[in-house]
NUKOLPA-915134 format. One record per residue (C-alpha): x, y, z; residue number from 1; residue in three letters. Coordinates in steps of 0.05 Angstrom, whole numbers, plus 5000, padded with zeros to 4 digits. Each point is the difference from the previous one (the first is absolute). Layout:
! residues N
+------+------+------+-----+--------+
|   xx |   yy |   zz | num | residu |
+------+------+------+-----+--------+
|    X |    Y |    Z | NUM |    ALA |
...
+------+------+------+-----+--------+
! end
This chain:
! residues 188
+------+------+------+-----+--------+
|   xx |   yy |   zz | num | residu |
+------+------+------+-----+--------+
| 8691 | 6790 | 3799 |   1 |    UNK |
| 4947 | 5046 | 5030 |   2 |    UNK |
| 4976 | 4943 | 5046 |   3 |    UNK |
| 5067 | 4994 | 5037 |   4 |    UNK |
| 4988 | 5057 | 5049 |   5 |    UNK |
| 4934 | 4969 | 5020 |   6 |    UNK |
| 5032 | 4931 | 5009 |   7 |    UNK |
| 5051 | 5034 | 5045 |   8 |    UNK |
| 4945 | 5034 | 5040 |   9 |    UNK |
| 4962 | 4935 | 5008 |  10 |    UNK |
| 5063 | 4963 | 5021 |  11 |    UNK |
| 5017 | 5055 | 5051 |  12 |    UNK |
| 4929 | 4997 | 5029 |  13 |    UNK |
| 5005 | 4924 | 5004 |  14 |    UNK |
| 5067 | 5005 | 5036 |  15 |    UNK |
| 4973 | 5051 | 5049 |  16 |    UNK |
| 4939 | 4957 | 5016 |  17 |    UNK |
| 5043 | 4937 | 5010 |  18 |    UNK |
| 5047 | 5039 | 5045 |  19 |    UNK |
| 4942 | 5029 | 5041 |  20 |    UNK |
| 4967 | 4932 | 5009 |  21 |    UNK |
| 5065 | 4967 | 5020 |  22 |    UNK |
| 5016 | 5056 | 5049 |  23 |    UNK |
| 4930 | 4996 | 5031 |  24 |    UNK |
| 5006 | 4925 | 5007 |  25 |    UNK |
| 5067 | 5008 | 5036 |  26 |    UNK |
| 4976 | 5057 | 5045 |  27 |    UNK |
| 4960 | 4949 | 5040 |  28 |    UNK |
| 5065 | 4964 | 5015 |  29 |    UNK |
| 5030 | 5065 | 5028 |  30 |    UNK |
| 5066 | 4988 | 4967 |  31 |    UNK |
| 5022 | 5069 | 4975 |  32 |    UNK |
| 5061 | 4973 | 4964 |  33 |    UNK |
| 4956 | 4954 | 4957 |  34 |    UNK |
| 4956 | 5059 | 4981 |  35 |    UNK |
| 5061 | 5033 | 4969 |  36 |    UNK |
| 5027 | 4937 | 4968 |  37 |    UNK |
| 4937 | 4979 | 4963 |  38 |    UNK |
| 4996 | 5061 | 4953 |  39 |    UNK |
| 5075 | 4993 | 4987 |  40 |    UNK |
| 4992 | 4926 | 4982 |  41 |    UNK |
| 4941 | 5016 | 4956 |  42 |    UNK |
| 5039 | 5055 | 4965 |  43 |    UNK |
| 5058 | 4953 | 4988 |  44 |    UNK |
| 4952 | 4948 | 4971 |  45 |    UNK |
| 4969 | 5051 | 4954 |  46 |    UNK |
| 5065 | 5032 | 4977 |  47 |    UNK |
| 5048 | 4941 | 4996 |  48 |    UNK |
| 4977 | 4976 | 4932 |  49 |    UNK |
| 5005 | 5070 | 4970 |  50 |    UNK |
| 5069 | 5011 | 5030 |  51 |    UNK |
| 5024 | 4932 | 4974 |  52 |    UNK |
| 4972 | 5014 | 4930 |  53 |    UNK |
| 5033 | 5069 | 4997 |  54 |    UNK |
| 5068 | 4973 | 5021 |  55 |    UNK |
| 4995 | 4940 | 4954 |  56 |    UNK |
| 4979 | 5042 | 4940 |  57 |    UNK |
| 5058 | 5049 | 5005 |  58 |    UNK |
| 5027 | 5021 | 4950 |  59 |    UNK |
| 4952 | 4969 | 4951 |  60 |    UNK |
| 4939 | 5042 | 5017 |  61 |    UNK |
| 4952 | 4990 | 4942 |  62 |    UNK |
| 5022 | 4928 | 4989 |  63 |    UNK |
| 4976 | 4980 | 5070 |  64 |    UNK |
| 4929 | 4975 | 5004 |  65 |    UNK |
| 4959 | 4974 | 5058 |  66 |    UNK |
| 4980 | 4928 | 5014 |  67 |    UNK |
| 4932 | 5009 | 4967 |  68 |    UNK |
| 5032 | 4995 | 4931 |  69 |    UNK |
| 5055 | 4952 | 5023 |  70 |    UNK |
| 5055 | 5051 | 5014 |  71 |    UNK |
| 5049 | 5019 | 4946 |  72 |    UNK |
| 4997 | 4931 | 4965 |  73 |    UNK |
| 4924 | 5002 | 4996 |  74 |    UNK |
| 5000 | 5071 | 4975 |  75 |    UNK |
| 5051 | 4982 | 4946 |  76 |    UNK |
| 4955 | 4942 | 4978 |  77 |    UNK |
| 4943 | 5049 | 4994 |  78 |    UNK |
| 5042 | 5048 | 4958 |  79 |    UNK |
| 5001 | 5056 | 5052 |  80 |    UNK |
| 5055 | 5052 | 4999 |  81 |    UNK |
| 5067 | 4985 | 5031 |  82 |    UNK |
| 5030 | 5070 | 4994 |  83 |    UNK |
| 4986 | 5066 | 4967 |  84 |    UNK |
| 5045 | 5051 | 4967 |  85 |    UNK |
| 5061 | 4960 | 5017 |  86 |    UNK |
| 5007 | 5018 | 5074 |  87 |    UNK |
| 5031 | 4931 | 5011 |  88 |    UNK |
| 5064 | 5019 | 4963 |  89 |    UNK |
| 5029 | 5015 | 5068 |  90 |    UNK |
| 5000 | 4925 | 5015 |  91 |    UNK |
| 5052 | 4988 | 4946 |  92 |    UNK |
| 5047 | 5060 | 5007 |  93 |    UNK |
| 5051 | 4959 | 5039 |  94 |    UNK |
| 5002 | 4950 | 4942 |  95 |    UNK |
| 5006 | 5056 | 4948 |  96 |    UNK |
| 5056 | 5035 | 5039 |  97 |    UNK |
| 5038 | 4934 | 5004 |  98 |    UNK |
| 4988 | 4973 | 4929 |  99 |    UNK |
| 4993 | 5057 | 4951 | 100 |    UNK |
| 5066 | 5018 | 4967 | 101 |    UNK |
| 5027 | 5071 | 5003 | 102 |    UNK |
| 4955 | 5047 | 4960 | 103 |    UNK |
| 4953 | 4941 | 4987 | 104 |    UNK |
| 4930 | 5011 | 4975 | 105 |    UNK |
| 4937 | 4975 | 5034 | 106 |    UNK |
| 4931 | 4998 | 4969 | 107 |    UNK |
| 4957 | 5025 | 5057 | 108 |    UNK |
| 4934 | 4974 | 4972 | 109 |    UNK |
| 4943 | 5025 | 5045 | 110 |    UNK |
| 5044 | 5039 | 5048 | 111 |    UNK |
| 4979 | 5073 | 4999 | 112 |    UNK |
| 5058 | 5043 | 4976 | 113 |    UNK |
| 4997 | 5045 | 5061 | 114 |    UNK |
| 5006 | 4938 | 5044 | 115 |    UNK |
| 5061 | 4976 | 4961 | 116 |    UNK |
| 5031 | 5069 | 5008 | 117 |    UNK |
| 4985 | 4999 | 5075 | 118 |    UNK |
| 5036 | 4933 | 5007 | 119 |    UNK |
| 5061 | 5034 | 4967 | 120 |    UNK |
| 4994 | 5065 | 5041 | 121 |    UNK |
| 4992 | 4963 | 5066 | 122 |    UNK |
| 5062 | 4958 | 4986 | 123 |    UNK |
| 4962 | 4935 | 5000 | 124 |    UNK |
| 5020 | 4988 | 4928 | 125 |    UNK |
| 5069 | 5012 | 4970 | 126 |    UNK |
| 5004 | 5066 | 4963 | 127 |    UNK |
| 5031 | 4968 | 4937 | 128 |    UNK |
| 4942 | 4952 | 4988 | 129 |    UNK |
| 4956 | 5029 | 4945 | 130 |    UNK |
| 4926 | 4989 | 4993 | 131 |    UNK |
| 4974 | 4990 | 4929 | 132 |    UNK |
| 4931 | 4994 | 4970 | 133 |    UNK |
| 5004 | 4934 | 4962 | 134 |    UNK |
| 5028 | 4931 | 5009 | 135 |    UNK |
| 5033 | 5004 | 4931 | 136 |    UNK |
| 5050 | 5053 | 5024 | 137 |    UNK |
| 5013 | 4970 | 5070 | 138 |    UNK |
| 5049 | 4953 | 5033 | 139 |    UNK |
| 4949 | 4982 | 5054 | 140 |    UNK |
| 4925 | 5004 | 5004 | 141 |    UNK |
| 4960 | 5011 | 5064 | 142 |    UNK |
| 4932 | 4969 | 4988 | 143 |    UNK |
| 4941 | 5011 | 5048 | 144 |    UNK |
| 4952 | 4943 | 4989 | 145 |    UNK |
| 4932 | 5025 | 4979 | 146 |    UNK |
| 4953 | 4959 | 4957 | 147 |    UNK |
| 4988 | 5056 | 4951 | 148 |    UNK |
| 5075 | 5012 | 4989 | 149 |    UNK |
| 5022 | 4930 | 4981 | 150 |    UNK |
| 5018 | 5026 | 4931 | 151 |    UNK |
| 5055 | 5041 | 5033 | 152 |    UNK |
| 5029 | 4937 | 5031 | 153 |    UNK |
| 4997 | 4965 | 4933 | 154 |    UNK |
| 5039 | 5058 | 4969 | 155 |    UNK |
| 5054 | 4990 | 5053 | 156 |    UNK |
| 5003 | 4925 | 4984 | 157 |    UNK |
| 5009 | 5015 | 4926 | 158 |    UNK |
| 5051 | 5056 | 5010 | 159 |    UNK |
| 5041 | 4962 | 5053 | 160 |    UNK |
| 4995 | 4930 | 4970 | 161 |    UNK |
| 4974 | 4969 | 5065 | 162 |    UNK |
| 4935 | 4986 | 5036 | 163 |    UNK |
| 5034 | 4990 | 5067 | 164 |    UNK |
| 5005 | 5059 | 5046 | 165 |    UNK |
| 5066 | 5010 | 5037 | 166 |    UNK |
| 4963 | 5016 | 5065 | 167 |    UNK |
| 4927 | 4997 | 5023 | 168 |    UNK |
| 4973 | 5036 | 5062 | 169 |    UNK |
| 4931 | 4993 | 5027 | 170 |    UNK |
| 4952 | 4983 | 5056 | 171 |    UNK |
| 4981 | 4930 | 5023 | 172 |    UNK |
| 5028 | 4967 | 4937 | 173 |    UNK |
| 4965 | 5048 | 4953 | 174 |    UNK |
| 5047 | 5036 | 4952 | 175 |    UNK |
| 4992 | 5075 | 5004 | 176 |    UNK |
| 5063 | 5029 | 4969 | 177 |    UNK |
| 5051 | 4965 | 4956 | 178 |    UNK |
| 5066 | 5021 | 4968 | 179 |    UNK |
| 5022 | 4972 | 4933 | 180 |    UNK |
| 5073 | 5003 | 4976 | 181 |    UNK |
| 5019 | 5005 | 4927 | 182 |    UNK |
| 5042 | 4940 | 4979 | 183 |    UNK |
| 5073 | 5017 | 5000 | 184 |    UNK |
| 4996 | 5057 | 5050 | 185 |    UNK |
| 5050 | 4984 | 5054 | 186 |    UNK |
| 5000 | 5021 | 5072 | 187 |    UNK |
| 5028 | 5065 | 5024 | 188 |    UNK |
+------+------+------+-----+--------+
! end
């Protein structure tokens, strides 16, 4: 972590040197327009990958990994985190609003309670949907896949009588957040 600022400084110095050399090489041609275009093209080349990665990763954040580990699928194979503290619950609120019956109960698993409350307060989640602390008392279970929490998923399987999630959301084919429905719970 402490090395990142130095990597950024070295990259900036490398970019500045490349831009200076390209500009000097073009000065001999006496084409002022080209002297302005080269740094812009270099900047685009340097930034395009980062811009693409940021846009592609949204809204999965932590579940997005670079090509060095093979992207999200490679990271999943290595057991790296896909989410943390349930911030990906927002990816399934449309499903919950549509499927959870009136005053239905949802086990929020790793979603931080203040985050759940914010989804309610912001109007993203119906006010009548109640968050609960265990799968045993819930109609639906939001499960955020993390290797160290597979026991929580197993509890939902046992409580709900199914191993098949109703919906799976993720990045590049890697499941990040799933919702299980208790057998016999009908739609809204």
